[in-house]
Phi, psi and omega in degrees: 000122182291133180279143167294168177301317180294322180292321177299322179296316181294320174307305184290324179296325171300319176294313180299321182295321173299318180293328180272353189300326179268012177065003174238128177250110179276158179300326175297319177296321180301314181295318184295319180291327179288324176300315177299317180298317185289316176304326184276349180073028180265147180282163183295328177292336175296315179292321176301317178295319178295319180298316178300319180299321180289316186284349179288342177091147182078012179290135176240127179294135183212146179309143179230139172079201183279185185298312184297320178291323177301314180296317176298317177301320181290323176299321178289322173301311176303316180300311179296324180294316183273356181296334177238024177136198180282166176292128171287161183304317182287333175290321179295318182301313181297315182296313182298319182297317181288326178295320177296321182297321182284331180101020175280140181277171177295316177305318182286323175295320181299320177296319181291326180294319175299321176292323175297322177293312178298321183297321184277351182302326182230095186289121176234159178223163174267133174305129183294347185258308184251346180087358182290144179289126185231136179287148186301342183280348182274141173262346175225145179293133183289343180267314184243000177063023182278142185294138177244144178308146182265118181289347182263002180288170181290148173288156184241130175287130179258348177202172179258145168270097185291127183296152181275357178224164176076196185244130179231130173249127176249138175208154187260156174306147187208160175267001183302150185291334179275357196290312185301315179292327174291322179298316178298324175299312185298317183296337182275357180295159175308324176227143181211124185221164176224159176210170174243126177237124177053042179066014175241146181275131173245153183237143176233129176245146181230138176232141174292171186302324183285353184246049176301326181300324180296320178294322181293322181295322176286322178298328180283332179282339182264011180313322185266355177274139183271315184275090182206151184219155175227140181235142177234118185054041177084357184245134180291139183235141175307131189305315179286345172294334179253321187246029178297340182273354189300318179300315182290324176299323177293319171300320177301313184294336178271351183290151179300310179235096189303317184299316179299321180305320180298331182268002175083008188290334181296333179248008179056044171228077184295132169244138186277357189274343184081018181211113183291344176281354178291335179055033179227070183287166176267074180235161184295339182253015182289127184290341187289339175293349176258014178269095182166209182200154174274148175229132178286144183215163179092155183266304188270295180264104187282141178232158184254128175251131178275133181245120178286134172273087187291332176298315179296324182292317179298316184293321177296321183293316181291327178295315182289323183266009185305316185282354181246011187298338179264010177292135182292349184259002182290138182240084178297319183295329176291317181301318184287326180292325180287320176302323174292316187286336177303131179296137175292324179231148176230123174249120188285130178232166188305314182240020183282176182285355180231153174224167180286148176274124182270128177255146184292339180204169184287131184232161178305133180092344185282166180231151176273127180247135174237110183256128181253125174240121183254119180217130178059031180086007180246150182245124179245134172252133177245109184253132172202176177256141178244135180245013180165203179230169178221148178290148171245106184080199187251003182308302184301314180298316176301320175295314183293316181296319182294323177287317182296320179295318183292316179296323183266001178058047176286125181229352180273356177204149181242162180300322178295327179299320182282330183259351183283000000 
């Protein structure tokens, strides 16, 4: 039964996956894979597609075709595994899993192993041009003089052993202008290795957990490269989940006063959190001052007291700074100190540090405010709806920052530096 192109890809992908299982591809394995391709009658682009499927990651070996084809596929997988030595543990697991799926017994597998060992004793390959069988010792086909792969060449690493601790950055060779400088940085890392995927060289640099700054430096240099990955403690992490702060950190380092940059003073939009990515400035129009609710108080003359919803404020803060949470300049202790220093309740008075937030129309949770102004014997009423409070001047901000700076033991900047 002839295999379709997709079945040929899956057939060869099973073989390639076993060859790549130990992350080392020897020249003998390369020749053996080529021999399997020729015997299968598959074109070279079929093998390329199979290799890409494996190198993309997450490939699982699975039976292909009818029973006879499946058995033949297992025989070829065993051959490629034994052509450069014994089976590695992960190769054994893959072989056993596919044998069970096909329905082979242990006795049948043992027999196939013996045949694979005998077959691999004398590595031969097929000439890529004329198909003639050529012994591995030949560098050229004796029939058509086509160049044959050298079985004595160095083995090629096909993947990385990602460390289970620390930070590992992988990136592919590139023509980008920043590539050479980035490669030199990677070579200076505590650990540096290379591998080949889809005929392209990949590089991996590693730093222990305490040296996140080193990883950040390389990540900054790799900003223009597309093919890159980062791992933390052995698990791949979305690039911006770990390095989302780099652009902001670069702007901070170029600022006239880097510390003040984090508080937004350079653009006159002060935020009390010490992170401009929080996007929750202390301004009269900031929406987060309306996160809360009014509560009526008093017996005879009722007054409205504003209760801040600090849980909602914290939630929005954490959401906004999520991609920057690994920034070395982030002050989480200050954020919590500011939340603690922010008053739980605010009662608006005529000349106090807080005033009502005016809404254009009545909204859920708003209250009606009537302000009376008497001038020259006349009385003027100003009626509007309020959906929260707003700071009046800098008094409230000064009080909150002084308490928070003291609680978080901030000493590299003062409240006066921010408010002067």
